[in-house]
C-alpha atoms as one frame of an Amber mdcrd trajectory, in Angstrom:
protein
  -0.385  -5.017  14.330  -2.569  -3.798  17.334  -4.666  -1.541  18.470  -3.785
  -0.224  21.866  -5.803   1.749  24.362  -5.154   3.563  27.509  -7.191   5.103
  30.203  -4.845   7.114  32.317  -5.232   9.865  34.624  -5.370  13.024  33.466
  -2.727  14.364  34.913  -0.252  11.843  33.619  -0.966  12.964  30.005   2.281
  14.828  29.465   4.064  12.471  31.353   2.803   9.136  29.026   2.973  11.367
  26.070   6.722  12.061  26.868   7.217   8.494  27.016   5.496   7.578  24.187
   7.576  10.136  21.879  10.745   8.656  23.215   9.767   4.836  22.546   9.317
   5.838  18.970   5.610   6.279  19.238   3.911   9.299  17.505   0.677   8.504
  16.200  -1.584   9.015  19.241  -5.232   9.937  19.358  -6.697  11.245  22.674
 -10.088  11.336  23.914 -11.826  12.384  27.256 -13.530   9.870  28.906 -15.161
   9.385  32.195 -15.904   6.240  34.117 -15.754   4.160  37.174 -13.491   1.542
  37.918 -12.272   0.335  41.768 -11.921   4.244  42.656 -14.296   5.402  45.505
 -17.671   8.075  45.068 -16.903  11.329  45.680 -19.479  12.963  47.868 -19.576
  17.025  47.165 -21.534  19.745  48.152 -23.079  22.073  45.451 -24.914  25.058
  46.275 -26.317  23.333  49.463 -26.747  20.473  47.653 -24.630  16.869  48.195
 -23.510  15.398  44.583 -22.327  11.883  44.193 -19.852  12.075  41.390 -19.440
   8.370  40.858 -17.149   8.756  37.196 -14.295   9.953  37.080 -12.599  12.207
  34.481  -9.920   9.843  32.601  -8.013  10.450  29.361  -7.865   7.605  26.899
  -5.047   7.132  24.865  -5.172   5.220  21.416  -2.318   4.677  18.635  -1.846
   1.500  16.483   1.704  -0.355  16.417   3.092  -2.863  14.123   4.225  -5.875
  16.771   7.729  -4.297  17.155   6.583  -1.476  18.789   3.545  -3.247  21.211
   5.824  -3.936  23.793   8.058  -0.704  24.154   4.943   0.967  23.724   3.052
  -1.040  26.480   6.459  -0.183  28.713   6.534   3.440  28.202   2.487   3.481
  29.732   3.021   1.903  32.403   6.029   3.584  33.351   4.692   6.941  32.755
   1.092   6.334  34.224   1.640   4.240  37.219   1.499   6.103  40.425   0.594
   3.148  42.750  -3.157   4.431  43.776  -6.385   2.844  42.994  -7.379   4.909
  39.536  -4.304   4.938  37.450  -5.847   2.986  34.537  -5.768  -0.055  32.301
  -4.264  -0.816  28.787  -6.215  -2.807  26.419  -4.970  -4.205  23.430  -6.531
  -5.985  20.253  -5.569  -7.711  16.987  -6.012  -4.912  14.163  -7.251  -6.698
  10.889  -6.145  -4.074   8.582  -5.277  -0.256   8.454  -5.148   1.906   5.163
  -3.741   5.266   5.289  -6.365   8.108   3.433  -3.277  10.045   1.977  -1.490
   7.159   0.215  -3.705   3.846   0.377  -1.039   2.021   2.183  -1.993  -0.703
   3.802  -0.736  -2.313   6.756   2.813  -1.785   8.061   3.462   0.704   5.735
   0.564   2.526   6.599   2.162   2.623  10.467   5.357   3.741   9.063   6.853
   4.446  12.379   8.126   8.370  12.385  10.737   9.217  15.535   9.837  11.459
  18.171  13.136  13.621  16.887  11.745  14.166  13.326   8.849  15.076  14.687
   9.574  17.918  17.247  12.149  18.606  14.249   9.221  19.054  11.890   7.570
  21.218  14.513  10.558  23.568  15.204  11.088  23.886  11.470   7.054  25.244
  11.130   7.207  27.760  13.962  10.433  29.486  12.384
């Protein structure tokens, strides 16, 4: 089991989400973050004051994956988030010692039961009807 964190451009979020759903990864957590990497600082004017913007707005997408889903998840993120410019982001992969589903107390891979995007979207459409 791995914890995969990807820091991506906010405008690529919809593409990354769609790519993850196609890869069968539907359990994701999003966090709005800001950071500084290889991108240049931006100088803006606000009310006749010059502001130096050192940190850029990003989105962190986190997901816990069982081993068969790790590489497809990485490939989905790479293909959907890449623009080829500085600031596309990073992917961090860490081992997970244990996962417990609170609702059922299932542990490890049983707690990471994959749900396909089709099933998730079918349930969503049924809820709306």
